[in-house]
N, C-alpha and C positions, 0 to 999 in steps of 0.2 A: 412670530413676535416673541421676543424674550422678555419675561417678566420676573422681577425679583420681589419676594415678600420678606420683609424683616418685621417680625412680630414675636413677642415672648409667649404667646399662647398657641400651642400646637393645634388645639381644636379650632381656633379661629383661622389659622393658616389653612387648615383642611377645608373649612367652609369657603374661604376666599378662592381656593383652588377650584372647588366644585362650581361656584358661581361663574368664575372666569371661563371655565371649560364649556359651560352651557352657552355662552354668548359669543365667544371668539372661536375662530376656525383654527384648530390645531395649535394652540399657544404652547410655547415652551416655558413652563412655570417652575421656578426654583424657590425653595424655602430656605431661609437663613436662620439657623438656630443659635441665638445669642448665648444660651446656656453652655453650649458646646464650644462655640468659636469666639465668643466675646465680641468686642468692637472690631469691625473690619480694619485691616492694616492699611497703612498709607499706600501700599502697592496693589491694593485690591483693584481688580479689573472691572471698573464701572462701565467701560465702553461696551461690555458684552451684553448690556441690557437696554431695552427700549423704554421701559417703565419701571419705576420703583414704588412699591407700596411700603411706607415706613410708619410704624406705630409711634405715637406720641410718647407713651409711657412704657418704657421697656423694663419691666420689673420695678423693684424698689429703688434701684440705684441710678439707672440710666435715663436720660431725657432724649427722646428722639429728635427734638428740635435742636439740641446741642450737636447731635450727630450731623443733622442736615447742615448746620452752620459750618462744621469742619469739612464735610464731604463736598460742599459746593465749589470749593477751590480747585477740585480735580478737573482736569480737562475731560470732556465728553461725559460728564456726570449726567445721568438720565433724568428726564422730567419726573418729579416726585409728587405723589399724592400722600398726604398725611392722614393717618387713621387715628381715631381716638374713641374711647368709650365714654368720654365726658362730653356734656352738652355745652361746653364753654366756648363761645365764639372768640374769646380772647386768644385761644389757641389758633383759631383761623387767622386772626390778624398777625400774630407772630410768625406763623408758617409762611404767609404770603410775603411778609417783609424779608424773610430769610431765603426766599426764592422758590418756595414750593409752587407747583402748578395748580394744586387744588387741595381741598380738605374735606373730609366726610366723617360724620359720626357713625360708629359701627352699627348702631341700631337702624340707620337709614340705608344700609347697604342692600342692594338687590342686584340680580344679574344685569338688568337693563341699565341701572344707574352706574354700575361699574364700567360697562361698555361706553357709556356717555363720558364718564370721567377720563377714560383712556383716550378717547378721540380728542377731547378738549386738551388734555395734557400733551398729546403729541403736537397739536397746533401751537401750544404754548412753547414747546421746546424748539420750534422753528423760528420763533421770534428772537431777534438779536437783542443784546442788552441795550443798544442804542434805541431800537424800536420801542422796547418796553419803557424806557425813560421818556421817550417822546409822548407816549400815552399819558404818563404822569404829568408832564409839562402842559399838555393840552388841557387836562382837567384843571390844573392849577391856574391856568389862564382865566378861567371863569371868575375865580375869586380876585385875581389881579385886576380884572376889568371892573369888578364891583368896587374895589378899593380906590381906583382912579376916579370913579364917579361918586365918591362919598359926599361931595358937596350937595348932591341931590337929596341926601338924607342927613342933615346936620345933627339930628338927635341920635343917630346910630353910631356906635363905635365899630368901624369896619377895619381898623388897623390891626388885623390878625390874619396870618397866613395859614394855609392848610396844605397838607400833602394827602393826595388821594391814595388809599390803599387798594380798594377794589369796589367795583359796582356791585351792589347787593339787591337792587330792584329798580324798575323803571316803568314809566307810563308813556303816553303819547308825547308829552312835553316835559316831564319831570324825571329826574334821576336821583337815586338814593345811594350814597357811598359810605363805606367805612372810610374814615379819614383820621388824620393825626394833626393836631394843632401844633404848629411849629414852635410856638413860644414855650410850651411846657411838655411836649410830647404826649399829650393826653389823647387817647382814642375817643372818637365821638362819631356821631352819624350826621352826615351833611346831606340835606335835601335841596336840590337845585332845580329851579324851573326856568326853562329857556323861554323868555317872554317874546322873543322874536317870532316864535311859532304859535303864540297865543293871542289871537285877535279878540277873544272874549274877555271883557273887563271883569266879569263876574269870576272867572277862573283865577285871575290875578288876585282879586280881593280874597277869595276863599283860601288861596295858598298862604297868604300872610295872616289870615284870620286865625289859623291854627296856632301860630306863634303868639300873636297878640293876646289871645284869650288865655293861654296857659302860662305865659310869662308873668302874669299877675299872681300866680300861685307859688307857694313854697311848701308844698305837701310832699311827704315821702311816698305817697301813693299815686303820684302823678308825675309823668315824665318831666325832666328839667330841660328848659330851653335856655341855651347859653347866649345866643345872639341870632338876630334875624335882620334882613334888609331887603330892599327892593329898589331897583333902578329901572331905566327904560328898557334895558336888555335882559337883565337877570334878576331873579329873586332867590334867596337862600334862607335856610333855617339850620342852625347848628344846634344839635340836641344831644341829650344823654345817650351813651352807648350801653346797651344791655348785653352783657357777656354770656348770659345763660339762656338765651332764646325766649320763646313765647309759650303761652299756655297751650296752644294747639299741639306743640311737640310733646308736652307733658301728658296731655290727655290720651296719647297713644299708649301710655303705660297705665297699669291699674292704679287708681287713686282711691284711698280709703275715705269713708265719710268724714272722719276727723280732719283729714287734709282738705277735703272739699269745702267744709265749712270754714276752715282757716283761710283758704284762698278767697272764698266769697266774702268773708268779713273784711279782708283788706281791700278787695275790689269795691265793696260798699263804702268804705272810708274814702276811697278815691272819688267815688260818685258824689259823696257828701261834700267833698272839697270843691268840685267843679260846680255843683248845684248851688253852693253857697255864693258863688260869684255870678250866678245866673246863666250857667252854661249847661246845655243838654248835649250829651256825647253823640247820640243817634246812631252809633255804629259799634256798640259794645259786642265783642266777639273774642274767641280765644286768641286769634292772631294779633289782637290789639292789647293783650295783657302780657307785659314783658317782665323778665326776671333779671335782676342785677347779680353781680358776682357773689354777694352775700345771701342770695336766694330771696331777697325781698322783692315784691312785685309792684308794678306801677301801671296805670292806664296810659296808653299812648294813642297816636294817630287820631287827631281831632280835626281832620280835613273837612268833615261835613258837619261839624258842630255849629251851634248857633246860640246866641244869647236868648234867653226865654222872652225878654221884652223887646227883642230886636225886630225892626220892621224893614230891614235891609232888603229882604226878598231873596237872599242868597239860597235859603232853603225854605221857600214859601209853600203855603198850602197849595195842593195840587201837584206837587213835585215829589215823587217817591225817591228817597235816598236811603241807603243802608244795605244790610245783608239779609235776605229774606228769612233764613233760618232763625235769626235772632230779632226779628222785627216785631214791634208791638202792633196790635190790630189797628190802632189809630194811625200809626206811621205807614202801615201797608195800604191803608185807604187814603193816604195823602191828606189826612186831617191835621189840625193843629196838635202839636205835642208839647209836653212839659216834662219835668223830671221823672214823673211816674212811667214814662215810656222807657227810660233807661232801667227802671226797676223791673219792668217786664222782661227786658233783655237779660237782666241779672237772673231772673227766674229760669229762663231757658238755659243759661249757663249752669246754674245749680243743678237742674234736672240732669243735664248731660254729664256733669261731674259725678253725680251719685249713681246714675244708671249705666253710663257708658254709651248712651245713644241719645239723639236729639228727641225732644217731645213730639215734634211733627216732621214729617218727611213727605215729599211729593216729587213728581217728575219735572215740574216747571215752577218758576218763581210765582206765577199767578196762582197756581194750585196751593203752594205753600202759604201765601197770604190769605187765601180763602180759609185754610185750616186755622190759622192764627185768629181769624175773625169768628169762625163758626164751629170748629171742632171742639168736642168736650176736652177738658183738661185731663191729661193722662194720669193714671194712678201709678204710684211708686210700687216696687216689689214689696212683698209682705214684710221682709226683714227691715225695710226702711219706712214702713207705713206711718210710724210715729212722726215723720217729717212732712206728711202729706199736706198739713194745714199751711206750711210755709209755701209749698208749691202752689196750692190753691190761691193764696193771696197774691203771690208775685205774678202768676199767669192769669189772673182774673181779666176777663174781656173788657170790662168797664174800669177805667182808671180809678173811679171812686171806690171800687171794692179792693184795690191793691193797698200795699203799704203806702203811706202818704209822704214818706221821706226816707232817704237812704239811711239816716241814723236810726229810724224806727226799725228798719231791716237789720241793721248792725246788731242791735240789742237781742233780737231773736236769734240771729246766727251765732252770736257769742254763747248764748244759752245752749243751743244745739251742740256746739263744739264741746262745751263742758260735759254734756250728757254722754259724749262719745268716749271720754276719758275713763 
């Protein structure tokens, strides 16, 4: 296999070569030094390579995506994987639109991940332009079908078209896409549920409950819902696109106490906003804290949320929903929950941001829930001991002993953040 690496960092090229050599059998790897050779000429022999790894930012002057746009016109141009040191998913959207097979952040690279990227890129390269366009048309058909059935939802404005960019997640009956709104070329996230496979009425209700609850808000700390709809065949939610990933990705790096308190203050503002309209999130965790291009964050994924006063039974007593690592004791025991359950989850997040590990760990979900209910609250390291009282109150077993509102927590977090300065 012939692989070409175009990157302005000689150290990273060497690392990539090492990783590729570990996973692939006798690969022929060539490094292209842009400082020496500049931009490849029009007669560059692209056909000599099976895979191209191309850096997004080639020094201060050159943009790898501009190069991709120019190179794609050449016959036999190899499948391309875009590399970047930035965590901006906007780069991923642009790369795919320009014909890249895939995209990866440099911090996420590992030998096994590179092998997987190459295998998928080779399959991508086999697809004809016509076949790729058919996939887009098939996806667009979902929205066209919804628009034809808009009489069923007279209060919904469904007269908007979407182009699907790429599938970014899926469940048994739902798919989540990076998409582009045709009217204004705006990138967004489109969540689509195939109701033809969903016999459970509760599932259909929960799908749109996410949009109906949050559409009422106009908070900068909560995901924005643009549009949602439901027909006999399909449901969809068009929501804000977060270009800089989630908190889970950021927690892989070292986070200072000042940044931790800053994040938690904004998360608590988001909780205050949803609690104000009577909504409990019930699944607060790093993967549901998203970052915009300006680095502001927002709460997302309200698929298992419920109104505090609701008696709909969608998330009733006796039914455990959520993520065990971040679950309050009362939630783990399938008891009634209120806003203070989210504040417990916020305490788990705060502990993890400060310490770099979760307060409780176990081999099974049941064992984790047992620890939330019975295990003593862990102590912070000595250098962070001045913040132990915040952890003790947020992780209190009894909701009565916790902060009683998100805004009460906000005031304490803001004071802690000022102490860090």
